[in-house]
Residue, then its C-alpha position, 0 to 999 in steps of 0.5 A: x499499500x502506497x503511503x499518502x502524504x500527509x498535509x496539515x491545515x489550521x485554516x490560515x493563509x499559509x497552511x492552505x498555501x500548504x494544502x494547495x501545493x500538496x494536492x497539485x504535489x499528490x497528483x503529479x507522484x500518484x499519491x494520495x492526500x490526508x489533510x490533518x488538522x489537530x485540534x490543539x493547534x491553538x497552543x502554538x498559533x492562538x485562537x482564531x475569532x468568529x465573524x462576530x468576534x467571538x471565539x469559535x469552540x474548539x470542536x466547530x473550528x476543527x470540523x469547519x476547518x477540515x471540512x472546508x480542506x477536503x472540499x478544497x482539495x476536492x475542487x482543485x483535483x476530483x479525481x485525487x483521493x483525499x482523506x480528512x483527519x481530526x486529531x485530538x493533539x498537539x500539531x506537532x505530535x500529530x504530524x510526527x506521528x503521521x510522519x511515520x507512514x507518510x510519503x512526505x510531511x507538509x506544513x505551510x511556513x507561517x500559522x495564525x496568531x502571532x506566529x503568522x509575523x515571524x519569518x517561519x511559524x514555529x509547528x513547522x519548523x518542529x516538524x521539520x526537524x524532527x520528522x520520520x521521514x521527508x518534510x516540506x515547508x511550503x513557502x515562496x513566491x507564486x511562480x517557484x509555487x506553481x512549479x514555473x521553473x522547472x527546475x529542483x535544486x538539491x544541496x550536495x554536502x556531508x554524508x546526510x545528503x544521501x537520502x536528499x539526493x534520492x528525493x530530489x531525483x525522483x521529484x525532478x523525474x515527476x515533474x519532468x524538469x532538470x536537478x541542479x546539484x550544488x556543493x559548496x567549497x571553502x578556502x581553509x581559513x590558513x589560506x589567504x583571503x585576498x583572491x588577488x593572492x591566491x593562485x590560479x591552481x590553488x583555486x583549481x585544486x578546491x574546485x576539482x576536489x568539489x566537483x569529484x565530491x559532487x560527481x560520486x554522491x550523484x553516481x550511483x542515485x543517478x543511474x535510477x533516473x537516468x532521464x533526469x537532466x543533472x547540472x552540476x554546479x559547485x560554488x565557492x563560499x558559504x552553502x547557505x548564501x548560494x543555495x537561497x540564491x538559487x532557489x529563487x529560480x527553484x521550483x524546490x530547494x532539497x536538502x538532507x539532515x542526519x539524525x542526532x545521536x542521543x536527542x530527539x530529532x535531526x540536526x538541521x545546521x545553519x544551511x537548513x535553516x536559513x533556506x527554511x526561513x529564507x528560500x524563495x521556494x518550498x524547501x524539503x527537508x530529508x532525513x537520512x536514518 
C-alpha cells in the first residue's frame, strides 16, 4: 500500500497555500492525500475569532477547517483520493506521528495569530526538525509555488545528503524538469583571503575536489533516474547563501539532515535553518537515517 502525502491545515492562509501545493504534489506523484487538523493547534498559533468577534469553540473550528480543506482539495483535483483527519492532540506530535507512515509531511511557512508575523511558524520548524521522513515547508513566490521554474535544486554536502539526492531525483523525474546539484567549497582559513593573491592552481585544486565529491555523490542515485538531466554546480562560499540565492529559480529546494545521537529529531544546521526562513521556493528536509 502506498504511503500518502500528509498536509497539516489550521485555517490560516499559509496552510491553504500548503494544501494547494500538496494537492498538486499528490497528483504529480500519483499518491493519496491525507489532510490533518490537530485540535490543539491553538497552543502554538493562537485561537481564531469568528466573524462576530467571538472565539469559536475548538471542536466547531476543527470541523469547519477540515471540512473546508477537504472540499478545497476535491475542487482542485476531483479524481484525487483525499482523506480528512481530526487529530485530538498537539499539532507537532500529531504530524510527527503521521510522518512515520507518510511519503512526506507538508506544512505552511506560517500559522495563525502572533506567529504568522514571523518568518517561520513554530509548528513547521518543529516538524521539519523532528519528522521521521521527508518534511516540506511550503513557502516562496507564486511562480515557484506553481512550478514554473522547471528546476529542482539539491544541496550536496556531507553524508547526510544521500537520501536528499534520491528524493530530489524522484521529484525532478515526476516534474519532468532538470536537477541542479550544488556543492559549496571554502578556502581553508590558513590560506589568504585576498583573492588576488591566491594562485589559480590553488583555486582549481579546491574546485576539482568539490566537483569530484559532487560527481561521486550523484553517480549511483542517478542510475535509477537516467532520464533526469542533472546539472553539477560547485560554488565557493557559504552553502546557505548559495542555496537561498539559487532557490529564486527553483520549484523545490531539497536539503539533507542527519539524526542527532542521543537526542530526538534531526540536526538542522545553518544551511537548513536559513533555507527554511529565507528560500524563495518550497523547502524539503530529508532525513538520512
